[in-house]
N, C-alpha and C positions, 0 to 999 in steps of 0.2 A: 468411318472406313478409311484405311490408310494404304498407300502403295509405297513400297520401298524400291527406289530406282537409283542405282549407282551411289548408294550411301545416303541419298536424300529421301526424306519422308514427305510424300505428297498427300494432302488431305482431300478426301472426297466426301460427298454427302451420303445419306442413307441409300440412295439409288445408284451410287457408284460414279456420279459425275464429279470431276475435279472442281474444287472451289476456285482455283486459279488456272488459267490455260497453261498447258505445257506442250511444247512443240517437238519434243524428242521422239525419235522412233521407238526408243525403249519403252516409253509409257504406253504407246499404242500396242506394242507386242504384249506387254503385261496385262493390259485391260482386255485385249482380244483373247488371250489365253484364259483369263478368268471367266470369260463369257463363252468359251468353247469354240472360238473362231480361229481359223488359220488364215492369215492375211495373204491375199493374192495381189497382183498388179491392179486389178479392178477395185479391190478394197482401197488401195493406196490412192487411186484416182479420186474416189469419193472422199477419203480422209483429207487429201490435199485441197480439194474443192471447199470442203467445210472449213478448213483452217483459213484459207484465203478469204472466204466470205466473212469469217469472224474478225480477221485482222482489218478488213476493209470497212465493215459495217458495225462492228462491236457486238454482233449477234449472228446466229446462224439463220439461214432461210427457213421458211415453213416448207412443208413437204411439196406442195404444188410448185413453188418456185424452184426448189431443189430438183424436182423431176424434169422440169422444162430445161434448166441449165445443163443437167447431166446428160440428157438425151442429145444435146449438141456436142458435148465432150465425148460421149460414148454412144454413137448412133446405133450400135448393135444391142443396146440395152433398153429395157422398158421397166414399168413399175414392178412387174413380177420378178425380173432378174435383180432389181435393187433389193427387193425383199429376200431373195435367195442369198444375197451377199450379207444382209443384215436382217435376220429373221425377227429381231426385236423392234424393227422399224428403222429405215434408213435415217430419218430425221431425228430419232431418239438414240438408238443404239449406235448409229454412225457417229453422232456427236460425242457420245460417251467414249467410244474407242479412239476418236480423234484427239482425246485429251482436253476437251473443252468443257466449260461450265454448262449447266443445265439450260436448255433452250427456254425462252419465255413461254412458249405454248400459245394456245388459242387466246386471241385478244391482245397478245403482247407484242405483236409485230407492227 
């Protein structure tokens, strides 16, 4: 799978995760559009959180850690509202839309 952004070709795996992180807003918009999502300020809060965690730790957090941190950042949200934002799963679809590589998953943290 490939994404074309500003004349550059970005390679993704078969599930749509970029092979290399890309922090442009354009990639987020392109992936979100491909997944039928319209990005709101709340989406961007989650995206920026995931990108910060990836930069700091070299991977994204598991869902439990993500939920705990995001409730502090967005007190009016809970697990249900995060799934409303990212119906494919905040820790999976959120990472994909953020332009980050596939998370390690169970046992990889």
